[in-house]
N, C-alpha and C positions, 0 to 999 in steps of 0.2 A: 543495428545489427540486419543482415540481408544475409539470404540465405544462399548459401554454396553450392548449386548441384555439379554432382558428376562423379570426379571419381575421390578417392579418400586421403588423406593424408596419413603415413607412417612417421612418428616419430621415434628415435631410437638414445635415449638418452639417461637425465637423469631423475629421480625424488629423494627430494631432501626435507625434512625438518627445519622451519627458518624462527630460530630464535632472536624477533626484534626489538631492538633495543631506542628511542629518541631520546638524547641527549641535548636539550637546547644548550646546556653551558658546553666549554669547551672539557674534555676528559684532565681529570685531576688525578697525578698519578700519585702511588700509594695510598689512595683514601677512598674515599666518595664520589661519585659522583651521580646527581637525581635522573632520573629516569622511568620512561611508559616502557615497560616492556609485556611485548605480546607474543605467542607461538600463534603460529601460522603454517598450512601448507606449502611449502617452494620448491624449485630444482627448475635448474634453466630448462631442460628438456618438459619436463610436464605442464610449468609457465608458459610453455611456446604453444605447448595442445591446450592446453584453455582457453589463452587467447585466439588460438585460430578457431576454437570451437562456439565461442561467445563471437567472433566474427562473420559465424554463417555455415562455414563446415560443419557435412553433415555426418561423417565416417571420420574421428581421429581416431587413431590408435598408438597410444604408449606401451613402448616397449623398456624395461627398466628393474633395476634388481632392488630388495628393501629387503632390509631385516624385520623378522617375525614380531618386534618390539611394538610395531605401529605400522604393518602392513593393510590391516582391517582399515584405518581410521585415513590412511592415505588411498584407498580403492575408494574407498564411498566418497571420499572428498569427488576425487576426478570422474565418479560418473554422474555428480549430483553439478558438474561441471562441464557435462555434455562428452567425454572422452571415454572411448572403451580401455580400460588399463589393461597390459597384459606385464603384472608385475611377479616378477622371481624371486622366493621367497628364500633369502639368506640362512644358513642353518646355523649360522655362526657370528658373522658380522652384523652388527646392528643399521637400523634405516640410516641414511647418512645425516649431518646436523649442520645447521650453517647459522652461527651469532652474525648478524646484520647490525651494523652499529650507526647509527641514521643521527646526521647532526642536526641543527637546525636550519641549515641551507637543502635540507633533504639528501646531501650527498652519505652515499653509503659506503661502510669498508666492510667486509667480509672476516672472519675465521672461518675455516672450513676444515672438519673432519669427515672426509669422503663416506666412511663407513661401507657400507654395501655396496655404494656406484660403483666404483674399482674393478668392483670381483664379477663385473658383465661378464660372461666367457660366450664363449663360440657355440657350447650346448645349450644356451639360453636362443638360440636364433634359431628361425623356423623363414623358411622361401615362403610360406603358404602368407605369415604377416602381409605380403606386397599385394597379397591378391584384389585385383581393383582398384590397387592406390595409383596414383595421379603425381605421387611426391613422395620422397625420402627428406627427412632430415636429424642429421646429425648433431648432440651437442659437443661440444669440443672438450668439455672434461670427461669425456669415455678418454680422451686418446694421452692423457697423462699418466697410462701406467699399461703395461703391456696386455694384459687378459683382457681387458674391456679395450684397447684399443683395435685388438685383433678381431671381436665381435664386433667393433664399427668397421672395420674395414672388409668384414664380410658380408655386413649387410649393404654397405658401397659397390661392392662387386657384384653383388645380389642384383641392386637396382641397375644398376648398368649392363649387366646382360639381360633386364627387362626392359632397358631403356628409357626405367623410369628416371625422370630428372634428381639430383640428389644435390642437397646444399649444407653447409656445413656453419656454425659458430664456433668464433677461436674461443669466447667463453672466458678466457683469464692471461692478460695480459701477465700477472707477476707468475703464474703458472705456465706459461709459453716460454719467459725468461729461464726460468729452474728448468724446462725439458730439453729448451735448442731451438731455435729458428728455424735450422734446417732441417732437424727431425720433423716441427710440427710441420713445415708445407711439403715433408713428403709423406707423412701421413694422411692429408687431405687431397694429395694427388689424386686428382680426377673429379674431383666434384666441378657441380656444373654452375653453383651461384657459393659465394662466400660473402659471409655477414659480420663484420668485424668493428668494433666499435672504433673510436680516432684513438685510443690508444693503443689495441693489438695492431691495426694496420702500421701505424708508426713502427711498431717493433720489428713486425713483419720485412720492413720494410729500409730500416735504418731513414725514411725521409719523414720528419719532423711535422712538414703543411699535409694535415689530413687528406687534399686534393693529387698531392703527386704521390703518395702513398695510395692512396684507391686506385690511381691510373697505372701508377708500378706495377698492382697486383693484379690488374685487369689484363695484363699479358699473361698473366700464367691462368685464372680464371676465367671464362665467359662473361660471367656475369660478376662486379663486385658491389655490394651496397654497404656505405661506409656512413654510420650512426653517428651524429655528433651531438646528441644531447639538444638544450637548447637552440643551437645552432641546426637544427634538421638534417639531414641527410644527402650524402653524396652515391649519384648512382653513372658506375664507371663502367667501361665495355672497348675490347679492342685497344686499350691502353691511353682511354681518351674519356675524359667524365663529358657525361651526357647530359647529365643533367645535376642543381641542388637543388635542392624540397626544401623548401622551411618550415620547421618547425611550428607545430599549433602552440598558441600561448598557454599558458598555464603555471600556477604557484605550484612548485615543489614540494609537495611535503616527505616523500618518501621515495627517492631515484629505483630502488628495488625491484627489480624486475618489469624498468621501464624497456629494456633493450628486447626482454623473451615476450613483451608485447609488439614492438615495433614487430619483430619476426613472425610470431603467431599472425598477426594480423596482413603484413606481406603473404606471406605465403597464403592466407586465404585469397587475397586481392587474385593473386597468380593464377591457385588453380578454380578461380571464376573467369580468366580469358583477359586479365587486365595487363596493361604494358609493365613492365619495370618501373616508371616512375608515377603511374598512378599509383600501382600498388605502394610505392615508397612511399606517398603522399596518405594512402589509411594507414601503416606503417606508424607513422609522425601523426595521425590524429590518435591510434591505440596509446602509442609512450607517453605521449601529455594525457590522456586519461589514467593511466597507469602513475605518473609520477603524482596524481591529485590526490590519492588513496594511500592509507596505506596499506601496508601487502604487495604481496608481486603477482596477485590472480587478479583475474576480475572482480568489480563488485558481484553481488547479487543483486537479479531485480530490487 
């Protein structure tokens, strides 16, 4: 872990409670399947913030909305990870919850109850959150509901007005498919960096080949970094693949949060002044570390 001097990272995103069930045999419909079950803090935005802090960013801020049911433990967990949480406590909705079903190969399937996440509103935003910020990262989960999408767009506009670069993680191929590709691309218009995984890139372009998809997206976004799990990452700009970054060797135990780990480490490296390809190598190392242990956050020392 290398200290990153300089400006802050602001993440606008989501905090959820992960209920993670690891099952070594296929799910058995209409009966029992043995599993190891743990409850852990999660949320794509929160995970990115924690991995960025773990990767050396000294000032990481997170804006998100949670329910009163779990606000205190989530705030304590974020502070312990080196993140400065700005958590808005929702008086009505509970904290979001995700059931993570993790198979023997480490691959995960999510059942998502967004709870308070999608109730983040324009009233929760303050331009002061950008004071001293060198980068804004937005979790794509916020874009799938009118209220939270308005707050995300407000944050993006405020960042652009201050010449603060903006990145977006598309978050979920399943949610994009229901929301609509064109609507999603309109919602993220103006982002400087798009960080899709290969499924999201394919859906957003209609191109099944990850390299073709990343190259096409980079005609609309200045920088595209497409993660491919065990196949590493693709870096694209101006309609061209500029680098294919190999994955770090890892035995996958739980891939929950591996993409968030990539993003957090990638953004930390960019804030430290590294070029996109070098930053992607940092991201691949963090993704491998995340996949090799249970849970979406960095392990405590």
